[in-house]
KEFIPA-965944 format. One record per residue (C-alpha): x, y, z; residue number from 1. Coordinates in Angstrom, 1 decimal. Layout:
! KEFIPA-965944
+--------+--------+--------+-------+
!   east !  north !     up ! nukol !
+--------+--------+--------+-------+
!      X !      Y !      Z !   NUM !
...
+--------+--------+--------+-------+
***
This chain:
! KEFIPA-965944
+--------+--------+--------+-------+
!   east !  north !     up ! nukol !
+--------+--------+--------+-------+
! -201.1 !  -91.4 ! -153.5 !     1 !
! -198.0 !  -91.3 ! -151.6 !     2 !
! -197.0 !  -89.5 ! -148.6 !     3 !
! -195.4 !  -87.0 ! -150.4 !     4 !
! -198.2 !  -86.4 ! -153.0 !     5 !
! -200.8 !  -85.9 ! -149.7 !     6 !
! -198.7 !  -83.5 ! -148.7 !     7 !
! -197.5 !  -81.7 ! -151.8 !     8 !
! -201.0 !  -81.2 ! -152.6 !     9 !
! -201.7 !  -79.9 ! -148.5 !    10 !
! -199.1 !  -77.1 ! -149.0 !    11 !
! -199.9 !  -75.5 ! -152.2 !    12 !
! -203.6 !  -74.9 ! -151.3 !    13 !
! -203.5 !  -71.7 ! -151.3 !    14 !
! -200.6 !  -70.9 ! -153.3 !    15 !
! -196.7 !  -71.5 ! -153.6 !    16 !
! -195.1 !  -71.5 ! -150.1 !    17 !
! -192.2 !  -70.7 ! -152.2 !    18 !
! -194.2 !  -67.9 ! -152.6 !    19 !
! -193.8 !  -64.9 ! -149.5 !    20 !
! -197.8 !  -63.9 ! -150.0 !    21 !
! -198.6 !  -67.1 ! -150.1 !    22 !
! -200.2 !  -67.5 ! -146.5 !    23 !
! -198.1 !  -70.2 ! -144.3 !    24 !
! -199.3 !  -73.8 ! -144.4 !    25 !
! -199.9 !  -74.8 ! -140.6 !    26 !
! -199.7 !  -78.0 ! -141.1 !    27 !
! -201.1 !  -80.6 ! -138.6 !    28 !
! -198.2 !  -82.7 ! -136.3 !    29 !
! -199.5 !  -85.7 ! -138.7 !    30 !
! -199.8 !  -84.4 ! -141.9 !    31 !
! -196.1 !  -83.0 ! -141.1 !    32 !
! -194.8 !  -86.0 ! -139.8 !    33 !
! -196.8 !  -88.9 ! -141.2 !    34 !
! -194.6 !  -90.3 ! -144.4 !    35 !
! -191.8 !  -87.9 ! -143.5 !    36 !
! -188.5 !  -89.1 ! -143.1 !    37 !
! -186.0 !  -86.6 ! -144.6 !    38 !
! -183.4 !  -85.6 ! -142.1 !    39 !
! -183.3 !  -81.4 ! -142.0 !    40 !
! -186.8 !  -80.9 ! -143.2 !    41 !
! -187.4 !  -79.7 ! -139.5 !    42 !
! -184.4 !  -78.7 ! -137.1 !    43 !
! -181.5 !  -78.7 ! -139.9 !    44 !
! -179.9 !  -76.4 ! -138.0 !    45 !
! -179.1 !  -78.3 ! -135.0 !    46 !
! -175.7 !  -79.8 ! -134.3 !    47 !
! -177.0 !  -83.0 ! -135.3 !    48 !
! -180.1 !  -82.7 ! -137.1 !    49 !
! -182.2 !  -85.2 ! -135.8 !    50 !
! -185.2 !  -88.4 ! -137.6 !    51 !
! -188.3 !  -86.8 ! -137.9 !    52 !
! -189.7 !  -88.9 ! -135.8 !    53 !
! -187.8 !  -87.8 ! -132.8 !    54 !
! -189.2 !  -84.4 ! -133.0 !    55 !
! -192.9 !  -86.0 ! -134.3 !    56 !
! -192.7 !  -87.8 ! -130.6 !    57 !
! -192.1 !  -84.8 ! -128.9 !    58 !
! -194.3 !  -82.7 ! -130.4 !    59 !
! -197.2 !  -85.3 ! -129.8 !    60 !
! -196.2 !  -85.0 ! -126.3 !    61 !
! -196.5 !  -81.1 ! -126.5 !    62 !
! -199.9 !  -81.4 ! -127.9 !    63 !
! -201.4 !  -84.1 ! -124.8 !    64 !
! -200.7 !  -81.7 ! -122.3 !    65 !
! -203.5 !  -79.6 ! -120.5 !    66 !
! -201.9 !  -76.1 ! -120.7 !    67 !
! -202.3 !  -77.0 ! -125.0 !    68 !
! -205.1 !  -76.8 ! -127.6 !    69 !
! -203.0 !  -77.9 ! -130.3 !    70 !
! -199.9 !  -77.9 ! -132.6 !    71 !
! -198.8 !  -76.9 ! -135.4 !    72 !
! -195.5 !  -77.1 ! -138.1 !    73 !
! -195.4 !  -73.4 ! -140.2 !    74 !
! -194.1 !  -75.0 ! -144.1 !    75 !
! -191.7 !  -72.5 ! -144.2 !    76 !
! -190.3 !  -73.6 ! -147.4 !    77 !
! -190.3 !  -76.1 ! -150.3 !    78 !
! -187.5 !  -76.1 ! -152.1 !    79 !
! -186.4 !  -80.3 ! -152.2 !    80 !
! -188.0 !  -81.8 ! -154.0 !    81 !
! -188.1 !  -84.7 ! -151.5 !    82 !
! -190.6 !  -82.8 ! -148.6 !    83 !
! -191.4 !  -79.5 ! -147.3 !    84 !
! -188.9 !  -77.6 ! -144.5 !    85 !
! -190.0 !  -76.1 ! -141.4 !    86 !
! -187.8 !  -73.9 ! -139.0 !    87 !
! -191.0 !  -73.3 ! -136.7 !    88 !
! -193.4 !  -74.8 ! -134.8 !    89 !
! -196.5 !  -72.7 ! -133.6 !    90 !
! -197.9 !  -73.7 ! -130.2 !    91 !
! -201.6 !  -72.9 ! -129.3 !    92 !
! -201.4 !  -72.2 ! -125.3 !    93 !
! -202.2 !  -70.6 ! -122.0 !    94 !
! -198.2 !  -71.3 ! -120.6 !    95 !
! -195.7 !  -67.9 ! -121.7 !    96 !
! -192.7 !  -68.3 ! -123.9 !    97 !
! -190.5 !  -69.2 ! -122.2 !    98 !
! -192.1 !  -71.7 ! -119.9 !    99 !
! -192.8 !  -74.2 ! -123.2 !   100 !
! -189.4 !  -73.5 ! -124.1 !   101 !
! -188.4 !  -75.9 ! -121.2 !   102 !
! -190.1 !  -78.8 ! -123.1 !   103 !
! -187.4 !  -79.2 ! -125.1 !   104 !
! -184.7 !  -81.9 ! -124.4 !   105 !
! -181.5 !  -79.2 ! -125.2 !   106 !
! -179.9 !  -81.7 ! -128.1 !   107 !
! -184.2 !  -79.9 ! -129.7 !   108 !
! -184.4 !  -76.8 ! -127.8 !   109 !
! -185.4 !  -74.4 ! -130.8 !   110 !
! -183.5 !  -71.2 ! -130.7 !   111 !
! -186.0 !  -68.9 ! -129.8 !   112 !
! -189.7 !  -68.8 ! -128.6 !   113 !
! -192.1 !  -65.7 ! -128.7 !   114 !
! -195.2 !  -65.1 ! -128.4 !   115 !
! -198.2 !  -64.0 ! -131.2 !   116 !
! -197.8 !  -63.8 ! -134.8 !   117 !
! -194.5 !  -62.9 ! -137.8 !   118 !
! -195.8 !  -59.0 ! -138.3 !   119 !
! -195.9 !  -58.9 ! -142.6 !   120 !
! -196.9 !  -62.4 ! -142.7 !   121 !
! -199.8 !  -64.1 ! -143.3 !   122 !
! -201.3 !  -67.8 ! -142.5 !   123 !
! -203.4 !  -70.4 ! -142.6 !   124 !
! -206.2 !  -69.4 ! -140.8 !   125 !
! -206.9 !  -72.4 ! -137.3 !   126 !
! -208.6 !  -72.0 ! -134.6 !   127 !
! -208.2 !  -70.8 ! -131.2 !   128 !
! -209.1 !  -71.1 ! -128.1 !   129 !
! -210.3 !  -67.1 ! -126.7 !   130 !
! -207.6 !  -67.9 ! -123.8 !   131 !
! -204.9 !  -69.3 ! -125.6 !   132 !
! -202.3 !  -67.6 ! -127.7 !   133 !
! -200.0 !  -68.8 ! -130.7 !   134 !
! -196.7 !  -69.4 ! -129.2 !   135 !
! -193.5 !  -69.7 ! -132.1 !   136 !
! -190.8 !  -71.9 ! -131.9 !   137 !
! -187.8 !  -71.5 ! -134.5 !   138 !
! -185.0 !  -73.5 ! -135.1 !   139 !
! -182.4 !  -71.6 ! -137.2 !   140 !
+--------+--------+--------+-------+
***
């Protein structure tokens, strides 16, 4: 089974991610990035869209922080047959969005970071320590 076959099966676990009513898949870093060489699958609105490996390395470093329980990649769409697209990464942390935004170098900085899930959108359930909240980091 190829990396594309694996991620396609994983992303479609709860239904078609291109349908608004489908809970947004929240993938581990490994699930989204391993086998992913599709430039623009994340950060495609940046001035120079980076290789996925650049995001992967950065997000792995962020996940190792003591104040971070997990980092998940939200699949926003699967309209490119080569790889799903993400515009949002969720960082489960005890830090404020303003602090989280400083963890990104300027060339990979998200357009916005905020507390909590987006109203009106459903998400896959993930475990979250009681003293931590989801912080959205969004590009685009």
